[in-house]
N, CA, C and O atoms as CSV, one atom per row, in Angstrom:
chain,resi,resn,atom,element,x,y,z
A,1,MET,N,N,-30.785,-38.187,-36.787
A,1,MET,CA,C,-29.102,-38.223,-35.950
A,1,MET,C,C,-29.366,-39.571,-35.161
A,1,MET,O,O,-30.373,-39.692,-34.463
A,2,SER,N,N,-28.440,-40.567,-35.295
A,2,SER,CA,C,-28.338,-41.710,-34.841
A,2,SER,C,C,-27.920,-42.008,-33.232
A,2,SER,O,O,-27.808,-43.137,-32.753
A,3,ASN,N,N,-27.759,-41.013,-32.663
A,3,ASN,CA,C,-27.331,-40.651,-31.119
A,3,ASN,C,C,-28.211,-40.029,-30.724
A,3,ASN,O,O,-27.716,-39.419,-29.776
A,4,GLU,N,N,-29.585,-39.651,-30.830
A,4,GLU,CA,C,-30.359,-39.265,-30.476
A,4,GLU,C,C,-31.194,-40.149,-29.432
A,4,GLU,O,O,-31.441,-41.351,-29.532
A,5,LEU,N,N,-31.597,-39.209,-28.335
A,5,LEU,CA,C,-31.946,-40.123,-27.248
A,5,LEU,C,C,-33.373,-39.869,-26.643
A,5,LEU,O,O,-33.546,-38.759,-26.141
A,6,THR,N,N,-34.611,-40.926,-26.625
A,6,THR,CA,C,-35.790,-40.748,-26.552
A,6,THR,C,C,-36.046,-39.724,-25.243
A,6,THR,O,O,-34.976,-39.315,-24.792
A,7,LEU,N,N,-36.783,-39.411,-24.803
A,7,LEU,CA,C,-37.363,-38.598,-23.402
A,7,LEU,C,C,-36.862,-39.589,-22.317
A,7,LEU,O,O,-36.069,-39.382,-21.398
A,8,GLN,N,N,-37.629,-40.888,-22.711
A,8,GLN,CA,C,-37.360,-41.961,-21.354
A,8,GLN,C,C,-35.933,-42.269,-21.358
A,8,GLN,O,O,-35.288,-42.150,-20.317
A,9,GLU,N,N,-35.388,-42.654,-22.445
A,9,GLU,CA,C,-34.103,-42.884,-22.685
A,9,GLU,C,C,-33.140,-41.897,-21.850
A,9,GLU,O,O,-32.335,-42.208,-20.972
A,10,ALA,N,N,-33.387,-40.855,-22.271
A,10,ALA,CA,C,-32.727,-39.662,-21.811
A,10,ALA,C,C,-32.839,-39.181,-20.117
A,10,ALA,O,O,-31.987,-38.591,-19.452
A,11,ALA,N,N,-34.280,-39.688,-19.677
A,11,ALA,CA,C,-34.286,-39.654,-18.224
A,11,ALA,C,C,-33.670,-40.722,-17.371
A,11,ALA,O,O,-33.225,-40.516,-16.242
A,12,LEU,N,N,-33.675,-41.945,-18.025
A,12,LEU,CA,C,-32.910,-43.361,-17.348
A,12,LEU,C,C,-31.414,-43.199,-17.462
A,12,LEU,O,O,-30.612,-43.726,-16.691
A,13,ALA,N,N,-31.079,-42.369,-18.562
A,13,ALA,CA,C,-29.527,-42.246,-18.458
A,13,ALA,C,C,-28.647,-41.568,-17.408
A,13,ALA,O,O,-27.597,-41.909,-16.862
A,14,TRP,N,N,-29.695,-40.131,-17.278
A,14,TRP,CA,C,-29.397,-39.204,-16.275
A,14,TRP,C,C,-29.166,-39.723,-14.959
A,14,TRP,O,O,-28.181,-39.406,-14.292
A,15,ALA,N,N,-30.464,-40.878,-14.396
A,15,ALA,CA,C,-31.005,-40.669,-13.654
A,15,ALA,C,C,-29.935,-42.403,-13.099
A,15,ALA,O,O,-29.894,-42.763,-11.923
A,16,GLN,N,N,-29.379,-43.004,-13.992
A,16,GLN,CA,C,-28.244,-43.844,-13.419
A,16,GLN,C,C,-26.668,-42.611,-13.615
A,16,GLN,O,O,-25.517,-43.045,-13.659
A,17,GLY,N,N,-26.862,-41.785,-13.663
A,17,GLY,CA,C,-25.686,-41.103,-13.782
A,17,GLY,C,C,-24.648,-40.746,-14.598
A,17,GLY,O,O,-23.522,-40.296,-14.383
A,18,LYS,N,N,-25.552,-41.179,-16.045
A,18,LYS,CA,C,-24.370,-40.730,-17.331
A,18,LYS,C,C,-24.483,-39.150,-17.658
A,18,LYS,O,O,-25.349,-38.358,-17.288
A,19,ARG,N,N,-23.506,-38.967,-18.350
A,19,ARG,CA,C,-23.457,-37.521,-18.918
A,19,ARG,C,C,-24.483,-37.251,-20.039
A,19,ARG,O,O,-24.302,-38.021,-20.983
A,20,VAL,N,N,-25.730,-36.200,-20.261
A,20,VAL,CA,C,-26.764,-36.274,-20.761
A,20,VAL,C,C,-26.302,-34.800,-21.354
A,20,VAL,O,O,-25.589,-34.079,-20.657
A,21,GLU,N,N,-26.810,-34.310,-22.890
A,21,GLU,CA,C,-26.545,-33.443,-22.961
A,21,GLU,C,C,-27.739,-32.924,-23.575
A,21,GLU,O,O,-28.451,-33.922,-23.684
A,22,ALA,N,N,-28.621,-31.542,-24.226
A,22,ALA,CA,C,-29.729,-31.238,-24.544
A,22,ALA,C,C,-29.733,-30.264,-25.019
A,22,ALA,O,O,-29.408,-29.272,-24.366
A,23,ARG,N,N,-30.168,-30.158,-26.570
A,23,ARG,CA,C,-30.139,-28.563,-27.355
A,23,ARG,C,C,-31.843,-28.375,-27.543
A,23,ARG,O,O,-32.613,-29.335,-27.528
A,24,PRO,N,N,-32.229,-27.093,-27.705
A,24,PRO,CA,C,-33.485,-26.686,-28.325
A,24,PRO,C,C,-33.410,-27.198,-29.406
A,24,PRO,O,O,-32.320,-27.178,-29.977
A,25,SER,N,N,-34.570,-27.834,-30.040
A,25,SER,CA,C,-35.042,-28.422,-31.092
A,25,SER,C,C,-35.497,-27.734,-31.886
A,25,SER,O,O,-35.992,-28.492,-32.720
A,26,PHE,N,N,-35.679,-26.579,-32.223
A,26,PHE,CA,C,-36.093,-25.646,-32.848
A,26,PHE,C,C,-34.464,-24.879,-33.744
A,26,PHE,O,O,-34.280,-24.307,-34.818
A,27,ARG,N,N,-33.866,-25.154,-32.960
A,27,ARG,CA,C,-32.674,-24.463,-33.169
A,27,ARG,C,C,-31.348,-25.639,-33.700
A,27,ARG,O,O,-30.724,-26.280,-32.855
A,28,ASN,N,N,-31.060,-25.781,-35.251
A,28,ASN,CA,C,-30.453,-26.777,-35.833
A,28,ASN,C,C,-29.001,-26.501,-35.762
A,28,ASN,O,O,-28.479,-25.739,-36.576
A,29,GLY,N,N,-28.575,-26.869,-35.172
A,29,GLY,CA,C,-26.574,-27.024,-34.968
A,29,GLY,C,C,-26.234,-26.203,-34.245
A,29,GLY,O,O,-25.179,-25.570,-34.292
A,30,GLY,N,N,-27.655,-26.054,-32.986
A,30,GLY,CA,C,-27.254,-25.651,-31.466
A,30,GLY,C,C,-26.216,-26.216,-30.960
A,30,GLY,O,O,-25.836,-27.304,-31.391
A,31,PRO,N,N,-25.447,-25.438,-29.749
A,31,PRO,CA,C,-24.513,-25.771,-28.964
A,31,PRO,C,C,-25.034,-26.592,-28.139
A,31,PRO,O,O,-26.048,-26.181,-27.574
A,32,TRP,N,N,-24.565,-27.936,-27.801
A,32,TRP,CA,C,-25.486,-28.838,-26.755
A,32,TRP,C,C,-24.244,-28.461,-25.209
A,32,TRP,O,O,-23.064,-28.507,-24.863
A,33,ASN,N,N,-25.284,-28.188,-24.870
A,33,ASN,CA,C,-25.120,-28.337,-22.989
A,33,ASN,C,C,-25.474,-29.281,-22.102
A,33,ASN,O,O,-26.491,-29.834,-22.520
A,34,THR,N,N,-25.168,-29.668,-21.216
A,34,THR,CA,C,-25.107,-30.975,-20.482
A,34,THR,C,C,-26.163,-30.636,-19.241
A,34,THR,O,O,-26.301,-29.533,-18.712
A,35,ILE,N,N,-26.891,-31.890,-18.901
A,35,ILE,CA,C,-28.004,-31.542,-18.184
A,35,ILE,C,C,-27.304,-31.850,-16.887
A,35,ILE,O,O,-26.575,-32.833,-16.752
A,36,SER,N,N,-27.620,-30.740,-15.686
A,36,SER,CA,C,-26.810,-30.656,-14.273
A,36,SER,C,C,-27.237,-31.612,-13.486
A,36,SER,O,O,-28.420,-31.871,-13.702
A,37,ARG,N,N,-26.676,-32.341,-12.529
A,37,ARG,CA,C,-27.238,-33.238,-11.728
A,37,ARG,C,C,-28.122,-31.975,-10.702
A,37,ARG,O,O,-28.199,-30.764,-10.911
A,38,VAL,N,N,-28.821,-32.941,-9.358
A,38,VAL,CA,C,-29.457,-31.620,-8.838
A,38,VAL,C,C,-28.993,-31.474,-7.673
A,38,VAL,O,O,-28.441,-32.161,-6.815
A,39,GLY,N,N,-29.373,-30.315,-7.840
A,39,GLY,CA,C,-28.609,-29.423,-6.510
A,39,GLY,C,C,-27.306,-29.408,-7.081
A,39,GLY,O,O,-26.529,-29.711,-6.175
A,40,ALA,N,N,-26.773,-29.232,-7.990
A,40,ALA,CA,C,-25.713,-28.682,-9.042
A,40,ALA,C,C,-25.957,-27.060,-9.261
A,40,ALA,O,O,-27.066,-26.548,-9.415
A,41,LYS,N,N,-24.788,-26.409,-9.243
A,41,LYS,CA,C,-24.593,-24.875,-9.117
A,41,LYS,C,C,-23.755,-24.339,-10.352
A,41,LYS,O,O,-22.876,-23.478,-10.341
A,42,ASP,N,N,-24.203,-24.998,-11.316
A,42,ASP,CA,C,-23.169,-24.848,-12.450
A,42,ASP,C,C,-23.962,-23.859,-13.738
A,42,ASP,O,O,-24.852,-24.317,-14.454
A,43,SER,N,N,-23.741,-23.271,-13.781
A,43,SER,CA,C,-24.097,-21.863,-14.553
A,43,SER,C,C,-24.349,-22.556,-16.280
A,43,SER,O,O,-25.428,-22.512,-16.870
A,44,SER,N,N,-23.425,-22.996,-16.684
A,44,SER,CA,C,-23.125,-23.791,-17.990
A,44,SER,C,C,-23.960,-24.929,-18.409
A,44,SER,O,O,-23.976,-25.433,-19.532
A,45,CYS,N,N,-24.886,-25.397,-17.034
A,45,CYS,CA,C,-25.665,-26.381,-17.566
A,45,CYS,C,C,-27.186,-25.740,-17.202
A,45,CYS,O,O,-27.516,-24.849,-16.420
A,46,TRP,N,N,-28.200,-26.859,-18.407
A,46,TRP,CA,C,-29.521,-26.851,-18.507
A,46,TRP,C,C,-29.567,-27.410,-16.850
A,46,TRP,O,O,-28.655,-28.009,-16.279
A,47,PRO,N,N,-30.704,-27.081,-16.358
A,47,PRO,CA,C,-31.258,-27.551,-15.174
A,47,PRO,C,C,-32.069,-28.846,-15.490
A,47,PRO,O,O,-32.700,-29.104,-16.515
A,48,ALA,N,N,-31.881,-29.694,-14.221
A,48,ALA,CA,C,-32.517,-31.054,-14.482
A,48,ALA,C,C,-34.067,-31.031,-15.091
A,48,ALA,O,O,-34.543,-31.986,-15.704
A,49,SER,N,N,-34.628,-30.055,-14.882
A,49,SER,CA,C,-36.047,-29.482,-15.064
A,49,SER,C,C,-36.644,-29.743,-16.252
A,49,SER,O,O,-37.860,-29.920,-16.331
A,50,ILE,N,N,-35.654,-29.798,-17.516
A,50,ILE,CA,C,-35.803,-29.506,-18.915
A,50,ILE,C,C,-36.442,-30.826,-19.421
A,50,ILE,O,O,-37.108,-30.928,-20.451
A,51,LEU,N,N,-36.098,-31.972,-18.421
A,51,LEU,CA,C,-36.397,-33.590,-18.801
A,51,LEU,C,C,-37.874,-33.795,-18.870
A,51,LEU,O,O,-38.447,-34.816,-19.248
A,52,ASN,N,N,-38.406,-32.690,-18.456
A,52,ASN,CA,C,-40.138,-32.409,-18.166
A,52,ASN,C,C,-40.820,-31.367,-19.312
A,52,ASN,O,O,-41.996,-31.002,-19.298
A,53,GLU,N,N,-39.557,-30.886,-20.543
A,53,GLU,CA,C,-40.256,-30.409,-21.349
A,53,GLU,C,C,-39.706,-31.102,-22.960
A,53,GLU,O,O,-38.936,-30.425,-23.641
A,54,ALA,N,N,-40.168,-32.446,-23.447
A,54,ALA,CA,C,-39.443,-33.358,-24.484
A,54,ALA,C,C,-39.665,-32.784,-25.477
A,54,ALA,O,O,-38.676,-32.796,-26.209
A,55,GLU,N,N,-40.752,-32.111,-26.011
A,55,GLU,CA,C,-40.946,-31.594,-27.136
A,55,GLU,C,C,-40.008,-30.393,-27.718
A,55,GLU,O,O,-39.882,-30.159,-28.920
A,56,ALA,N,N,-39.387,-29.690,-26.695
A,56,ALA,CA,C,-38.520,-28.700,-26.508
A,56,ALA,C,C,-37.405,-28.525,-26.954
A,56,ALA,O,O,-36.871,-27.499,-27.373
A,57,TYR,N,N,-36.878,-30.004,-26.824
A,57,TYR,CA,C,-35.552,-30.529,-26.161
A,57,TYR,C,C,-35.190,-31.766,-27.055
A,57,TYR,O,O,-35.912,-32.755,-26.927
A,58,ILE,N,N,-34.050,-31.823,-28.033
A,58,ILE,CA,C,-32.962,-32.873,-28.410
A,58,ILE,C,C,-32.278,-33.459,-27.353
A,58,ILE,O,O,-31.736,-32.686,-26.563
A,59,PHE,N,N,-32.189,-34.574,-27.177
A,59,PHE,CA,C,-31.641,-35.152,-26.348
A,59,PHE,C,C,-29.856,-36.369,-26.498
A,59,PHE,O,O,-30.055,-37.511,-26.912
A,60,ARG,N,N,-28.884,-36.110,-26.269
A,60,ARG,CA,C,-27.814,-37.109,-26.670
A,60,ARG,C,C,-26.918,-37.456,-25.204
A,60,ARG,O,O,-26.684,-36.607,-24.344
A,61,LEU,N,N,-26.606,-38.493,-25.159
A,61,LEU,CA,C,-25.093,-38.926,-24.194
A,61,LEU,C,C,-24.199,-38.293,-24.673
A,61,LEU,O,O,-24.033,-38.365,-25.890
A,62,ALA,N,N,-23.323,-37.457,-23.854
A,62,ALA,CA,C,-22.406,-36.630,-23.750
A,62,ALA,C,C,-21.147,-37.481,-24.272
A,62,ALA,O,O,-21.115,-38.616,-23.797
A,63,PRO,N,N,-20.208,-37.190,-25.066
A,63,PRO,CA,C,-18.814,-38.002,-25.796
A,63,PRO,C,C,-17.996,-37.619,-24.438
A,63,PRO,O,O,-17.948,-36.640,-23.693
A,64,GLU,N,N,-17.347,-38.962,-24.507
A,64,GLU,CA,C,-16.610,-39.414,-23.243
A,64,GLU,C,C,-15.048,-38.447,-23.893
A,64,GLU,O,O,-14.524,-38.484,-25.006
A,65,PRO,N,N,-14.645,-37.577,-22.532
A,65,PRO,CA,C,-13.489,-36.875,-22.827
A,65,PRO,C,C,-12.108,-37.801,-23.048
A,65,PRO,O,O,-11.965,-38.838,-22.400
A,66,PRO,N,N,-11.162,-37.372,-23.958
A,66,PRO,CA,C,-10.319,-38.582,-24.132
A,66,PRO,C,C,-9.428,-38.664,-22.769
A,66,PRO,O,O,-9.257,-37.879,-21.837
A,67,ALA,N,N,-9.008,-39.783,-23.029
A,67,ALA,CA,C,-8.153,-40.537,-21.955
A,67,ALA,C,C,-7.136,-39.500,-21.842
A,67,ALA,O,O,-6.793,-38.890,-22.855
A,68,LYS,N,N,-6.688,-39.274,-20.852
A,68,LYS,CA,C,-5.488,-38.474,-19.842
A,68,LYS,C,C,-4.192,-39.709,-20.180
A,68,LYS,O,O,-4.316,-40.881,-19.823
A,69,LYS,N,N,-2.652,-39.038,-21.119
A,69,LYS,CA,C,-1.739,-39.674,-21.105
A,69,LYS,C,C,-0.603,-39.395,-20.091
A,69,LYS,O,O,-0.097,-38.275,-20.024
A,70,TRP,N,N,-0.339,-40.075,-19.568
A,70,TRP,CA,C,0.719,-39.818,-18.297
A,70,TRP,C,C,1.929,-39.953,-18.814
A,70,TRP,O,O,2.189,-41.135,-19.040
A,71,ARG,N,N,3.195,-38.837,-19.231
A,71,ARG,CA,C,3.895,-39.144,-19.693
A,71,ARG,C,C,5.271,-38.532,-18.503
A,71,ARG,O,O,5.211,-37.526,-17.795
A,72,PRO,N,N,6.457,-39.548,-18.616
A,72,PRO,CA,C,7.162,-39.227,-17.065
A,72,PRO,C,C,7.894,-37.815,-17.392
A,72,PRO,O,O,8.032,-37.578,-18.592
A,73,TRP,N,N,8.338,-36.933,-16.555
A,73,TRP,CA,C,9.146,-35.589,-16.668
A,73,TRP,C,C,10.622,-36.504,-17.163
A,73,TRP,O,O,11.032,-37.583,-16.736
A,74,THR,N,N,11.219,-35.557,-18.265
A,74,THR,CA,C,12.468,-36.093,-18.554
A,74,THR,C,C,13.367,-34.645,-18.836
A,74,THR,O,O,14.561,-34.708,-19.129
């Protein structure tokens, strides 16, 4: 896949505050989960410590959410 990151690229992007996602490398087509920020208490995210286990995970930048469109009330 062209949007996969190496461990160094993923760690740098995470340190810069970008949203990085990971999934186990042994499961093809498994769900992508966001890597949490340090100190975050979100149970749906991977802990930041998975950046130490490069062989077990595939990394990518999280897709940006769609921009909100503001419409006037009529």
